[in-house]
C-alpha beads as a LAMMPS data file, in Angstrom:
LAMMPS data file: protein, C-alpha beads

261 atoms
260 bonds

1 atom types
1 bond types

-500.0 500.0 xlo xhi
-500.0 500.0 ylo yhi
-500.0 500.0 zlo zhi

Masses

1 110.0

Atoms # bond

1 1 1 357.722 122.047 79.830
2 1 1 358.685 119.012 77.759
3 1 1 362.020 119.820 76.179
4 1 1 362.731 116.152 75.443
5 1 1 359.656 115.760 73.290
6 1 1 360.278 115.333 69.572
7 1 1 358.542 117.730 67.196
8 1 1 355.896 115.170 66.268
9 1 1 354.268 115.413 69.668
10 1 1 351.573 118.048 70.006
11 1 1 350.523 118.791 73.532
12 1 1 351.586 122.137 74.953
13 1 1 349.007 123.763 72.705
14 1 1 347.019 120.565 73.051
15 1 1 345.537 118.400 70.334
16 1 1 342.155 117.741 71.890
17 1 1 339.390 115.666 70.368
18 1 1 336.081 116.563 71.940
19 1 1 333.580 113.749 71.425
20 1 1 329.791 113.988 71.476
21 1 1 327.326 111.109 71.570
22 1 1 325.470 110.769 68.269
23 1 1 323.373 107.845 67.090
24 1 1 324.637 106.191 63.905
25 1 1 322.507 106.630 60.789
26 1 1 322.706 107.975 57.257
27 1 1 326.323 107.127 56.462
28 1 1 328.734 104.255 57.059
29 1 1 332.453 104.466 56.299
30 1 1 335.253 101.913 56.570
31 1 1 338.784 103.289 56.324
32 1 1 341.745 100.955 55.870
33 1 1 344.943 102.896 56.363
34 1 1 348.581 101.833 56.282
35 1 1 350.484 104.913 57.511
36 1 1 353.953 103.539 56.762
37 1 1 353.029 102.918 53.120
38 1 1 350.672 105.892 52.857
39 1 1 347.942 103.630 51.472
40 1 1 344.312 104.623 52.001
41 1 1 341.264 102.532 51.103
42 1 1 337.704 103.648 51.811
43 1 1 334.315 101.991 51.502
44 1 1 331.518 104.534 51.935
45 1 1 327.775 103.923 52.054
46 1 1 325.504 106.954 52.296
47 1 1 321.872 107.909 51.830
48 1 1 320.982 110.567 49.249
49 1 1 317.640 112.216 49.947
50 1 1 317.602 115.341 47.749
51 1 1 316.894 115.492 44.012
52 1 1 319.595 116.047 41.394
53 1 1 323.164 114.848 41.008
54 1 1 325.169 115.811 44.111
55 1 1 328.506 117.543 43.687
56 1 1 331.334 116.222 45.837
57 1 1 334.818 117.468 46.557
58 1 1 337.628 114.921 46.463
59 1 1 341.391 115.350 46.584
60 1 1 343.189 114.534 43.288
61 1 1 345.231 111.843 45.053
62 1 1 342.050 109.923 45.946
63 1 1 340.721 107.684 43.146
64 1 1 337.138 106.491 42.738
65 1 1 337.512 102.749 42.189
66 1 1 333.798 101.976 42.114
67 1 1 330.484 103.848 42.420
68 1 1 327.177 101.996 42.651
69 1 1 323.586 102.554 43.735
70 1 1 321.537 99.927 45.525
71 1 1 318.654 98.585 43.444
72 1 1 315.107 98.806 44.746
73 1 1 314.398 96.565 47.728
74 1 1 318.022 95.490 47.838
75 1 1 317.981 94.198 44.261
76 1 1 320.929 94.288 41.861
77 1 1 323.244 97.239 42.261
78 1 1 323.545 99.740 39.439
79 1 1 326.835 101.272 38.340
80 1 1 327.110 105.072 38.432
81 1 1 328.943 107.293 35.942
82 1 1 331.564 109.489 37.577
83 1 1 332.762 112.808 36.125
84 1 1 335.832 114.532 37.608
85 1 1 337.158 118.032 37.103
86 1 1 340.022 118.782 39.448
87 1 1 338.642 118.448 42.979
88 1 1 335.043 118.383 41.763
89 1 1 333.278 115.050 41.512
90 1 1 329.789 114.651 40.047
91 1 1 327.835 111.391 39.996
92 1 1 325.032 110.665 37.519
93 1 1 322.453 109.142 39.874
94 1 1 319.019 107.650 39.159
95 1 1 316.169 110.125 39.636
96 1 1 314.417 108.238 42.433
97 1 1 314.942 109.403 46.019
98 1 1 315.945 108.396 48.556
99 1 1 318.662 106.048 47.383
100 1 1 321.781 104.446 48.803
101 1 1 325.106 105.292 47.178
102 1 1 328.162 103.085 47.651
103 1 1 331.652 104.332 46.877
104 1 1 334.981 102.538 46.912
105 1 1 337.985 104.861 47.028
106 1 1 341.733 104.417 47.011
107 1 1 344.541 106.887 47.548
108 1 1 348.265 107.296 48.027
109 1 1 348.656 109.874 50.790
110 1 1 351.281 112.624 50.645
111 1 1 354.458 111.886 52.625
112 1 1 355.167 113.477 56.001
113 1 1 357.872 115.694 54.549
114 1 1 355.580 117.037 51.812
115 1 1 353.572 120.248 51.839
116 1 1 350.273 118.352 51.957
117 1 1 347.659 119.053 54.608
118 1 1 346.986 115.308 54.859
119 1 1 350.203 113.365 55.432
120 1 1 351.359 109.866 56.254
121 1 1 354.528 108.011 57.236
122 1 1 355.908 105.446 59.725
123 1 1 355.382 107.950 62.584
124 1 1 351.664 108.164 61.807
125 1 1 349.042 109.748 59.611
126 1 1 346.863 112.857 59.744
127 1 1 343.672 113.260 57.707
128 1 1 342.009 116.550 58.740
129 1 1 338.346 117.164 58.068
130 1 1 339.250 120.308 56.137
131 1 1 340.853 118.120 53.440
132 1 1 338.548 116.425 50.908
133 1 1 339.742 112.877 51.574
134 1 1 336.133 111.670 52.034
135 1 1 333.234 112.763 49.757
136 1 1 330.674 114.737 51.777
137 1 1 327.876 116.221 49.641
138 1 1 325.056 118.393 50.904
139 1 1 321.694 116.732 51.394
140 1 1 323.076 113.450 52.660
141 1 1 320.764 111.516 54.974
142 1 1 317.112 112.025 55.815
143 1 1 315.634 115.079 57.528
144 1 1 317.200 115.891 60.855
145 1 1 320.854 115.631 61.819
146 1 1 323.263 113.995 59.426
147 1 1 325.097 111.250 61.270
148 1 1 327.592 108.651 60.327
149 1 1 329.619 105.755 61.602
150 1 1 333.262 105.291 60.720
151 1 1 335.432 102.222 61.274
152 1 1 339.197 102.662 61.039
153 1 1 341.502 99.700 60.462
154 1 1 345.291 100.039 60.756
155 1 1 348.089 97.453 60.951
156 1 1 349.528 96.965 64.430
157 1 1 351.400 98.536 66.167
158 1 1 349.565 101.517 64.654
159 1 1 346.370 102.664 66.363
160 1 1 343.837 105.237 65.214
161 1 1 341.408 107.801 66.550
162 1 1 338.831 110.048 64.864
163 1 1 336.609 112.948 65.833
164 1 1 333.372 111.468 67.109
165 1 1 332.285 109.240 69.951
166 1 1 334.306 106.050 70.373
167 1 1 331.887 103.132 70.237
168 1 1 334.172 100.091 70.216
169 1 1 337.708 98.933 69.524
170 1 1 339.364 95.576 68.983
171 1 1 342.496 93.995 67.626
172 1 1 343.717 90.645 66.395
173 1 1 347.295 89.625 65.729
174 1 1 347.712 92.036 62.812
175 1 1 345.015 94.737 62.806
176 1 1 343.632 97.384 65.180
177 1 1 340.027 98.506 64.633
178 1 1 338.111 101.406 66.164
179 1 1 334.500 102.493 65.537
180 1 1 333.294 106.067 65.956
181 1 1 330.047 107.970 65.438
182 1 1 330.500 111.390 63.833
183 1 1 328.318 114.368 62.938
184 1 1 328.166 114.354 59.134
185 1 1 326.241 117.633 59.077
186 1 1 329.527 119.423 59.685
187 1 1 332.902 118.840 58.082
188 1 1 334.419 115.447 57.455
189 1 1 335.766 113.596 60.477
190 1 1 339.434 114.159 61.222
191 1 1 341.527 111.018 61.580
192 1 1 344.840 110.366 63.308
193 1 1 346.989 107.236 63.395
194 1 1 350.328 106.367 64.938
195 1 1 352.203 103.678 66.881
196 1 1 350.399 104.848 70.000
197 1 1 350.235 103.507 73.504
198 1 1 346.762 104.240 74.877
199 1 1 346.079 105.177 78.505
200 1 1 342.634 105.827 79.950
201 1 1 340.843 106.934 83.092
202 1 1 337.319 107.989 84.014
203 1 1 336.375 111.421 85.317
204 1 1 332.822 110.783 86.405
205 1 1 330.932 109.823 83.249
206 1 1 333.684 111.201 80.977
207 1 1 336.283 108.912 79.423
208 1 1 339.729 110.518 79.241
209 1 1 342.368 109.066 76.927
210 1 1 345.903 109.707 75.786
211 1 1 347.342 108.415 72.500
212 1 1 351.096 108.853 73.045
213 1 1 354.273 107.585 71.419
214 1 1 356.220 105.010 73.455
215 1 1 358.865 107.470 74.684
216 1 1 356.089 109.672 76.085
217 1 1 353.896 106.984 77.607
218 1 1 355.221 107.670 81.107
219 1 1 353.631 111.130 80.916
220 1 1 350.135 109.809 80.256
221 1 1 348.937 109.640 83.860
222 1 1 350.047 113.211 84.530
223 1 1 348.125 114.516 81.539
224 1 1 345.046 112.473 82.351
225 1 1 345.055 113.789 85.905
226 1 1 345.521 117.368 84.733
227 1 1 342.737 117.059 82.151
228 1 1 340.380 115.633 84.770
229 1 1 341.175 118.558 87.051
230 1 1 340.425 121.132 84.357
231 1 1 337.159 119.443 83.383
232 1 1 336.041 119.461 87.023
233 1 1 337.149 123.066 87.557
234 1 1 335.467 124.480 84.461
235 1 1 332.439 122.302 85.104
236 1 1 331.903 124.213 88.348
237 1 1 332.478 127.571 86.670
238 1 1 330.604 127.305 83.368
239 1 1 328.643 124.051 83.526
240 1 1 329.208 120.345 82.989
241 1 1 331.435 119.155 80.162
242 1 1 328.907 118.255 77.425
243 1 1 330.739 115.341 75.790
244 1 1 331.426 111.742 76.710
245 1 1 335.071 111.575 75.619
246 1 1 338.144 113.796 75.947
247 1 1 341.220 112.604 74.033
248 1 1 344.756 113.987 73.935
249 1 1 346.597 112.778 70.850
250 1 1 350.137 112.884 69.479
251 1 1 350.233 113.583 65.761
252 1 1 352.904 113.926 63.053
253 1 1 352.607 117.692 62.577
254 1 1 354.134 120.485 64.708
255 1 1 350.865 122.281 65.469
256 1 1 348.182 122.286 68.166
257 1 1 344.546 121.803 67.207
258 1 1 341.236 121.376 68.994
259 1 1 338.195 119.511 67.711
260 1 1 334.613 119.343 68.911
261 1 1 332.292 116.765 67.387

Bonds

1 1 1 2
2 1 2 3
3 1 3 4
4 1 4 5
5 1 5 6
6 1 6 7
7 1 7 8
8 1 8 9
9 1 9 10
10 1 10 11
11 1 11 12
12 1 12 13
13 1 13 14
14 1 14 15
15 1 15 16
16 1 16 17
17 1 17 18
18 1 18 19
19 1 19 20
20 1 20 21
21 1 21 22
22 1 22 23
23 1 23 24
24 1 24 25
25 1 25 26
26 1 26 27
27 1 27 28
28 1 28 29
29 1 29 30
30 1 30 31
31 1 31 32
32 1 32 33
33 1 33 34
34 1 34 35
35 1 35 36
36 1 36 37
37 1 37 38
38 1 38 39
39 1 39 40
40 1 40 41
41 1 41 42
42 1 42 43
43 1 43 44
44 1 44 45
45 1 45 46
46 1 46 47
47 1 47 48
48 1 48 49
49 1 49 50
50 1 50 51
51 1 51 52
52 1 52 53
53 1 53 54
54 1 54 55
55 1 55 56
56 1 56 57
57 1 57 58
58 1 58 59
59 1 59 60
60 1 60 61
61 1 61 62
62 1 62 63
63 1 63 64
64 1 64 65
65 1 65 66
66 1 66 67
67 1 67 68
68 1 68 69
69 1 69 70
70 1 70 71
71 1 71 72
72 1 72 73
73 1 73 74
74 1 74 75
75 1 75 76
76 1 76 77
77 1 77 78
78 1 78 79
79 1 79 80
80 1 80 81
81 1 81 82
82 1 82 83
83 1 83 84
84 1 84 85
85 1 85 86
86 1 86 87
87 1 87 88
88 1 88 89
89 1 89 90
90 1 90 91
91 1 91 92
92 1 92 93
93 1 93 94
94 1 94 95
95 1 95 96
96 1 96 97
97 1 97 98
98 1 98 99
99 1 99 100
100 1 100 101
101 1 101 102
102 1 102 103
103 1 103 104
104 1 104 105
105 1 105 106
106 1 106 107
107 1 107 108
108 1 108 109
109 1 109 110
110 1 110 111
111 1 111 112
112 1 112 113
113 1 113 114
114 1 114 115
115 1 115 116
116 1 116 117
117 1 117 118
118 1 118 119
119 1 119 120
120 1 120 121
121 1 121 122
122 1 122 123
123 1 123 124
124 1 124 125
125 1 125 126
126 1 126 127
127 1 127 128
128 1 128 129
129 1 129 130
130 1 130 131
131 1 131 132
132 1 132 133
133 1 133 134
134 1 134 135
135 1 135 136
136 1 136 137
137 1 137 138
138 1 138 139
139 1 139 140
140 1 140 141
141 1 141 142
142 1 142 143
143 1 143 144
144 1 144 145
145 1 145 146
146 1 146 147
147 1 147 148
148 1 148 149
149 1 149 150
150 1 150 151
151 1 151 152
152 1 152 153
153 1 153 154
154 1 154 155
155 1 155 156
156 1 156 157
157 1 157 158
158 1 158 159
159 1 159 160
160 1 160 161
161 1 161 162
162 1 162 163
163 1 163 164
164 1 164 165
165 1 165 166
166 1 166 167
167 1 167 168
168 1 168 169
169 1 169 170
170 1 170 171
171 1 171 172
172 1 172 173
173 1 173 174
174 1 174 175
175 1 175 176
176 1 176 177
177 1 177 178
178 1 178 179
179 1 179 180
180 1 180 181
181 1 181 182
182 1 182 183
183 1 183 184
184 1 184 185
185 1 185 186
186 1 186 187
187 1 187 188
188 1 188 189
189 1 189 190
190 1 190 191
191 1 191 192
192 1 192 193
193 1 193 194
194 1 194 195
195 1 195 196
196 1 196 197
197 1 197 198
198 1 198 199
199 1 199 200
200 1 200 201
201 1 201 202
202 1 202 203
203 1 203 204
204 1 204 205
205 1 205 206
206 1 206 207
207 1 207 208
208 1 208 209
209 1 209 210
210 1 210 211
211 1 211 212
212 1 212 213
213 1 213 214
214 1 214 215
215 1 215 216
216 1 216 217
217 1 217 218
218 1 218 219
219 1 219 220
220 1 220 221
221 1 221 222
222 1 222 223
223 1 223 224
224 1 224 225
225 1 225 226
226 1 226 227
227 1 227 228
228 1 228 229
229 1 229 230
230 1 230 231
231 1 231 232
232 1 232 233
233 1 233 234
234 1 234 235
235 1 235 236
236 1 236 237
237 1 237 238
238 1 238 239
239 1 239 240
240 1 240 241
241 1 241 242
242 1 242 243
243 1 243 244
244 1 244 245
245 1 245 246
246 1 246 247
247 1 247 248
248 1 248 249
249 1 249 250
250 1 250 251
251 1 251 252
252 1 252 253
253 1 253 254
254 1 254 255
255 1 255 256
256 1 256 257
257 1 257 258
258 1 258 259
259 1 259 260
260 1 260 261
């Protein structure tokens, strides 16, 4: 057991992000998050294929700064009227379909010591898919699976991870960036950020990762080895692990959660 671990670390129950490979199409999201300040900025670009004005859900603490629709053949963009009623958000869109909708959002996240389901502070941030921090209407994308790509940008030493397949990551002197593909046919992606140290190893074709706080970084290899052993064991018993990534993440809430995406 890990008696020395502070309450922010979730591992005995395991916070596991199960990642599945999905091609990117239909939706593109850029999230700029400053956990210490609780500041959230989102640029979202999504295809609307069905007729009518889609109804979104959006948390009251998230503001719609701008809503526009691409003109035909990439011509001038057209502003969109936004009507809000509590968590409900309706956009008055042109009748033609399909069309591309672009949203710019801004929010001040609830503090870690609040009762909010999405929280943020110097220790990190948690944006669960069950919370309407990102508009996700029905009928987004063309026929077939609804897929999206999300880029997360956080100021160093913060790092971020989301449900989905990790495509790429980079950092300069001030900012860490990570790109993921997620399944937009389900719930919103869940997002985690914190001043993590990242450790990684391969288990065959599967990438294993830990996102741990500095005082727990020495435990990373043990957890990676244990996770690899379980994946191999259950692979023999019930079949190969069907995802490309397996991530174990510390997060600023005293619960254990599992995600498959």
